[in-house]
C-alpha positions in Angstrom: 1.8 -16.4 41.3 1.4 -18.6 39.4 -0.6 -16.4 36.8 2.0 -12.8 37.5 4.6 -16.3 36.3 2.9 -17.6 32.7 2.6 -13.6 32.0 5.8 -12.8 32.7 7.0 -15.9 30.7 4.2 -14.8 28.0 6.0 -11.0 27.8 9.7 -12.2 27.6 8.8 -14.1 24.7 7.3 -12.1 23.4 9.6 -9.7 23.4 12.3 -12.6 21.9 10.0 -13.0 19.1 9.6 -9.0 18.3 13.4 -8.1 18.8 14.9 -11.0 17.1 13.0 -10.5 13.9 13.4 -7.2 14.2 17.2 -7.3 14.3 16.6 -10.1 11.1 14.7 -7.6 8.7 17.2 -4.9 10.1 19.9 -7.1 8.7 18.0 -8.2 5.3 17.8 -4.2 4.4 21.7 -3.7 5.0 22.0 -7.2 2.8 20.1 -5.6 0.0 21.8 -1.7 1.0 25.1 -4.5 0.3 23.2 -5.9 -3.0 24.4 -9.3 -0.7 21.1 -11.2 -1.0 20.7 -15.0 -2.5 18.8 -14.8 -4.8 19.3 -12.1 -6.3 16.1 -10.6 -8.0 14.8 -10.2 -4.4 16.7 -7.4 -3.7 13.6 -5.1 -3.0 15.8 -1.9 -2.3 17.4 -1.5 -5.3 14.5 -2.9 -7.6 12.4 -0.2 -5.9 15.0 2.8 -6.5 15.2 1.7 -10.2 11.7 1.7 -10.8 11.1 4.9 -9.2 13.9 6.1 -11.2 13.0 5.1 -14.4 9.1 6.1 -14.3 9.7 9.6 -12.9 12.7 9.5 -16.2 9.4 8.6 -17.8 7.4 11.9 -16.2 10.6 14.0 -17.5 9.9 12.9 -21.1 6.8 12.2 -21.5 4.4 14.6 -18.8 1.3 14.5 -19.1 0.4 17.5 -17.2 3.3 20.0 -19.0 3.3 22.8 -16.5 3.8 20.8 -13.4 7.1 21.3 -12.0 9.7 17.6 -12.2 10.1 18.2 -9.0 6.1 18.7 -7.9 5.2 20.0 -4.7 5.9 17.5 -1.9 8.4 15.5 -3.8 10.7 15.8 -1.6 7.7 14.7 1.0 6.7 11.9 -1.0 10.7 10.2 -1.3 10.6 10.2 2.6 7.4 8.6 3.2 8.9 6.3 0.7 11.8 5.1 3.1 10.0 5.6 6.2 6.9 3.6 5.6 9.0 1.1 3.5 12.0 0.3 5.9 12.3 2.7 9.0 8.7 2.4 10.4 9.6 -1.8 9.7 12.4 -1.5 10.7 11.2 0.4 14.4 8.2 -1.5 15.1 6.1 -3.9 12.7 7.8 -6.1 11.2 8.6 -7.4 14.7 4.7 -7.0 15.4 4.3 -8.7 12.3 5.9 -11.9 13.0 4.5 -12.1 16.6 1.1 -11.2 15.4 1.0 -14.9 12.6 3.1 -17.0 15.2 0.0 -15.9 18.1 -2.9 -16.4 15.2 -1.2 -19.0 14.0 -1.1 -20.8 17.7 -4.7 -19.5 18.2 -6.3 -21.3 15.0 -3.6 -24.2 15.1 -1.9 -23.9 12.1 -2.6 -22.3 8.4 -4.6 -25.5 7.1 -7.0 -24.7 9.2 -8.1 -21.8 7.0 -7.3 -23.0 3.8 -11.2 -21.8 1.9 -10.0 -23.2 -1.7 -6.3 -24.9 -1.7 -4.2 -23.6 -5.3 -1.8 -25.9 -5.0 -2.8 -28.2 -7.4 -3.2 -25.8 -10.4 0.3 -24.8 -12.0 2.9 -22.4 -10.8 1.3 -19.5 -13.1 -2.5 -19.6 -12.5 -1.4 -20.2 -8.7 0.1 -16.8 -9.8 -2.8 -15.0 -11.4 -5.2 -16.5 -8.7 -2.9 -15.0 -5.9 -2.4 -11.2 -7.6 -6.1 -10.8 -8.5 -7.9 -12.4 -4.3 -4.9 -10.1 -3.1 -5.9 -7.3 -5.3 -9.5 -7.9 -4.5 -9.3 -7.8 -0.9 -7.0 -4.9 -1.1 -9.5 -3.2 -3.3 -12.7 -3.9 0.2 -10.2 -3.0 1.9 -9.6 0.6 0.6 -13.0 1.0 0.5 -13.1 0.4 3.8 -10.4 3.2 4.3 -13.0 5.6 3.0 -16.5 4.8 4.6 -15.4 4.5 8.1 -14.6 8.2 9.4 -12.4 7.4 12.1 -9.7 5.1 9.2 -10.6 8.0 6.7 -8.5 10.7 9.3 -5.8 8.2 8.8 -5.5 7.7 4.4 -6.4 11.4 4.4 -2.4 11.9 4.7 -2.7 9.6 1.2 -5.2 12.4 -0.7 -3.0 15.2 0.1 -1.8 14.8 -2.7 -1.6 18.3 -4.1 0.2 17.4 -6.9 0.1 13.9 -9.3 3.4 11.7 -9.0 4.9 8.2 -8.8 6.1 9.2 -5.0 2.6 9.9 -4.1 2.0 6.3 -4.1 4.6 6.3 -0.8 2.8 9.0 1.2 0.1 6.6 3.4 0.2 6.9 7.4 1.6 3.9 9.1 -1.7 3.0 10.4 -2.9 1.5 7.2 -0.1 -0.5 7.5 -1.4 -2.0 10.0 -5.3 -2.8 8.2 -3.6 -3.2 4.8 -0.8 -6.3 6.3 -3.0 -8.3 8.5 -5.7 -8.2 5.4 -3.1 -8.9 3.3 -1.8 -12.2 5.4 -5.2 -13.8 5.7 -6.6 -13.9 2.1 -3.1 -15.5 1.6 -3.9 -18.1 3.8 -7.5 -18.7 3.1 -6.1 -19.6 -0.4 -3.3 -22.6 0.6 0.8 -21.5 0.7 3.0 -19.4 -1.9 6.2 -19.3 -2.5 8.5 -17.1 -1.8 9.3 -15.9 -5.2 5.5 -15.4 -6.2 4.7 -13.4 -3.3 8.4 -11.3 -4.6 6.9 -11.4 -7.7 3.0 -10.4 -7.3 4.6 -7.8 -4.6 7.0 -6.3 -7.5 3.9 -6.1 -10.0 1.8 -4.4 -7.5 4.0 -1.8 -6.8 5.2 -1.3 -9.9 1.1 -0.5 -11.4 1.1 2.1 -8.1 3.9 3.6 -9.6 2.6 3.6 -12.7 -0.9 5.1 -11.3 0.6 8.4 -9.5 2.5 8.8 -12.1 2.6 12.3 -14.5 2.0 9.7 -17.2 -0.4 9.8 -20.3 -1.8 6.2 -19.9 -4.8 4.4 -20.0 -3.9 1.1 -21.5 -6.7 0.8 -24.1 -9.3 -1.4 -23.9 -7.1 -3.4 -20.7 -7.9 -0.1 -19.4 -11.7 -1.9 -17.3 -8.9 -4.9 -16.3 -5.9 -2.4 -14.1 -6.1 1.1 -13.1 -4.5 3.5 -14.6 -3.4 7.6 -14.3 -6.8 8.7 -16.0 -8.3 6.4 -13.2 -7.0 7.6 -10.7 -6.6 10.8 -11.1 -10.0 10.9 -10.1 -9.7 9.0 -6.3 -7.6 12.1 -5.7 -10.1 14.1 -7.4 -11.4 17.1 -4.2 -15.0 17.8 -6.3 -16.6 14.9 -6.9 -20.8 14.6 -7.0 -22.2 14.4 -4.6 -23.7 10.5 -4.7 -19.9 9.6 -4.7 -18.6 11.4 -2.0 -17.4 8.7 -0.1 -14.7 8.0 -3.2 -14.6 6.4 -6.9 -12.1 4.1 -8.9 -10.8 2.1 -5.2 -9.0 -0.3 -7.3 -5.3 -0.9 -6.5 -3.5 -2.8 -9.0 -7.2 -3.9 -11.6 -10.0 -1.7 -12.2 -11.8 -4.6 -12.8 -13.8 -4.4 -9.5 -14.2 -0.6 -9.9 -16.7 -1.2 -12.8 -18.2 -4.8 -11.4 -19.3 -3.2 -8.1 -19.6 0.4 -10.1 -17.6 2.5 -8.3 -16.4 3.6 -11.6 -15.8 7.3 -12.6 -14.1 8.7 -15.2 -16.6 11.7 -17.4 -13.5 13.1 -18.5 -9.8 13.6 -19.1 -9.4 15.0 -15.6 -5.4 15.9 -16.3 -6.7 19.4 -14.5 -8.6 18.3 -12.0 -8.2 20.3 -8.1 -6.8 17.2 -6.2 -7.0 16.6 -1.8 -10.7 17.3 0.3 -12.9 19.2 1.3 -10.7 21.2 3.8 -7.5 19.7 2.3 -5.8 23.3 2.7 -5.8 23.0 6.0 -4.4 20.0 6.5 -1.5 19.4 8.1 1.8 19.5 5.7 4.6 18.3 7.8 5.6 15.1 7.8 5.1 14.7 12.2 2.3 16.4 12.1 0.8 14.1 9.2 2.6 11.5 11.4 0.6 12.2 14.0 -3.1 13.3 12.3 -6.2 10.5 13.0 -5.2 11.0 16.5 -5.4 14.3 17.5 -7.9 17.5 16.6 -6.2 19.3 13.8 -7.4 23.3 12.5 -8.4 20.6 9.4 -11.5 19.4 11.6 -12.7 22.2 13.0 
């Protein structure tokens, strides 16, 4: 009876945290929609919409693949992924789950300070921001490679690689299970190098999203000598290329915002412009085309697996 009562109390406490945080995020999203966010610059929704429109205009005015339609294949599917992955999924389940997992993890370790390996608070805010950005990107590089190297995770990541024509909105297309993997990795990495202010977190997030948009955009851009530091469309197109040499059968160019990790760990590969490369993966023509089937991919066998 005592054990049963304790488990019941834990369940209801967990449900209380989950439902409350889900409600809080829903309210925050509504405040973003109605321009009722303070400070104003953390209005991520309208910033994301503005950024997307800006880069789409650049694609229209300065297309790299000039024959590619403005409304490329699956353009609207990718836009739906924007709202699903960044908002609907978080509202329905993930934000409440994330906060619950965070509180549980903190309870188990007795507080964040116990995990700090390198306290960045001793540095000035700009250097803190750079360290935060670089370290977080390194964690994402590792996570990205894991998605390619383990077959059961690759099945989820195939959703992102099912893009057939590259454009900024392809950045949004990814399986919801990637949130489950990436988010804890990001959270733990933040704990390892100290606490950061919400303003710092928002700024790093904004920069990462902007670079991600550009990486997938139909724009002829490589940043000159900075291409060895920052990821770019000419590099990332090879990450999505269908036919790669056998020695790169697990993929190339895994960097998210920074390309430097690929050059350090010898996963870089840019043998030509890549402008007209065929995109996808082996048998990607049989991959599910609809959102609902992609949503369930990785949990059931499809004809693409047979």
